[in-house]
C-alpha positions as CSV (number, residue, x, y, z in Angstrom):
1,M,-11.5,-9.0,-15.3
2,T,-8.5,-10.6,-13.6
3,H,-6.1,-8.1,-12.1
4,F,-2.4,-8.6,-11.3
5,V,-0.8,-6.8,-8.4
6,R,2.7,-5.3,-8.8
7,L,4.6,-3.6,-6.0
8,S,7.0,-0.7,-6.6
9,A,10.5,-0.8,-5.1
10,L,9.4,2.0,-2.8
11,A,6.4,-0.1,-1.6
12,E,8.7,-3.0,-0.9
13,E,11.0,-0.7,1.1
14,D,8.0,0.6,3.0
15,I,6.9,-2.9,3.9
16,L,10.4,-3.8,5.1
17,R,10.8,-0.5,7.1
18,N,7.4,-1.1,8.8
19,A,8.1,-4.7,9.5
20,L,11.4,-3.7,11.1
21,W,9.6,-1.2,13.2
22,W,7.2,-4.0,14.4
23,A,10.2,-6.1,15.3
24,D,11.9,-3.3,17.2
25,H,8.7,-2.2,19.1
26,H,6.9,-5.5,19.5
27,S,8.6,-8.8,18.5
28,A,10.1,-10.6,15.5
29,D,7.1,-12.9,15.4
30,E,4.7,-10.0,15.3
31,A,6.7,-8.4,12.5
32,I,6.6,-11.6,10.5
33,Y,2.8,-11.9,11.1
34,W,2.2,-8.2,10.2
35,E,4.1,-8.6,6.9
36,S,2.3,-11.8,6.0
37,V,-1.1,-10.2,6.7
38,V,-0.3,-7.1,4.7
39,R,1.0,-9.0,1.7
40,Q,-2.2,-11.1,1.7
41,Q,-4.3,-7.9,1.9
42,L,-2.3,-6.4,-1.0
43,R,-3.1,-9.5,-3.1
44,E,-6.8,-9.2,-2.2
45,I,-7.0,-5.7,-3.7
46,A,-7.1,-7.5,-7.1
47,N,-10.5,-8.9,-6.3
48,N,-12.2,-5.5,-6.5
49,P,-9.8,-2.6,-6.8
50,D,-12.6,-0.1,-7.6
51,S,-14.2,-0.7,-4.3
52,H,-11.4,1.3,-2.5
53,G,-11.8,5.0,-2.1
54,L,-9.8,7.7,-3.7
55,S,-6.7,8.8,-1.9
56,A,-5.7,12.3,-1.0
57,E,-3.1,12.1,-3.7
58,S,-5.8,12.1,-6.4
59,S,-6.5,15.7,-5.7
60,L,-2.8,16.7,-5.5
61,M,-1.5,15.0,-8.7
62,N,-2.8,13.9,-12.1
63,G,-4.3,10.5,-11.9
64,I,-6.7,8.3,-10.0
65,F,-5.0,7.1,-6.8
66,R,-6.8,4.7,-4.5
67,D,-6.2,3.7,-0.8
68,A,-6.6,0.3,0.7
69,L,-6.4,0.1,4.5
70,L,-4.1,-2.6,5.7
71,G,-2.9,-4.1,9.0
72,T,-3.6,-6.6,11.6
73,G,-6.3,-4.7,13.6
74,R,-10.0,-4.3,12.8
75,R,-9.2,-0.9,11.2
76,G,-6.1,-0.8,9.2
77,S,-3.5,1.6,10.4
78,Y,-1.5,1.4,7.2
79,R,-2.6,2.3,3.7
80,A,-1.6,1.1,0.3
81,V,-1.7,3.8,-2.3
82,F,-2.3,2.3,-5.8
83,I,-3.4,2.9,-9.3
84,V,-5.2,0.6,-11.7
85,S,-4.0,0.5,-15.3
86,G,-5.8,-2.1,-17.4
87,D,-5.4,-5.4,-15.7
88,M,-2.5,-4.3,-13.5
89,I,-2.8,-2.9,-10.0
90,F,0.4,-0.9,-9.2
91,I,1.0,-0.5,-5.5
92,M,3.0,2.7,-5.2
93,R,3.5,3.1,-1.4
94,V,2.6,1.3,1.9
95,L,2.4,4.0,4.5
96,R,1.1,4.6,8.0
97,A,-2.4,5.9,7.5
98,S,-1.5,8.9,9.7
99,Q,1.3,10.0,7.4
100,G,-1.0,11.9,5.1
101,A,-0.6,12.6,1.4
102,F,2.8,12.4,-0.3
103,R,4.1,14.6,-3.1
104,A,4.9,13.8,-6.7
105,K,8.6,13.6,-5.8
106,D,7.7,10.7,-3.4
107,L,6.3,8.6,-6.3
108,P,8.3,5.5,-7.4
109,K,10.3,6.0,-10.5
110,E,8.5,3.1,-12.2
111,S,5.3,5.2,-12.2
112,N,6.7,8.2,-14.1
């Protein structure tokens, strides 16, 4: 089955906020590189979404939430929290892996 990836407005905000952090703490070039790598990794989730593990949010809220680790290092230090619905992969958030689980009130409005 071919899957399509859709990002929530909050996920887009997360990416922008994280790229700005990279620009402030590293360089504009590294921020641009980080964002391009992460966006490519988000598209690649469509290849096999069920291969990604369940996220902490699955035990806190109704639904099957999955995590995909992202980033430029060997081990991703960011995670995309997503759900699969039919042929669509909905990326809800893109967070630092160390941020831990979020609450239902932190979900994008599009997912309610």
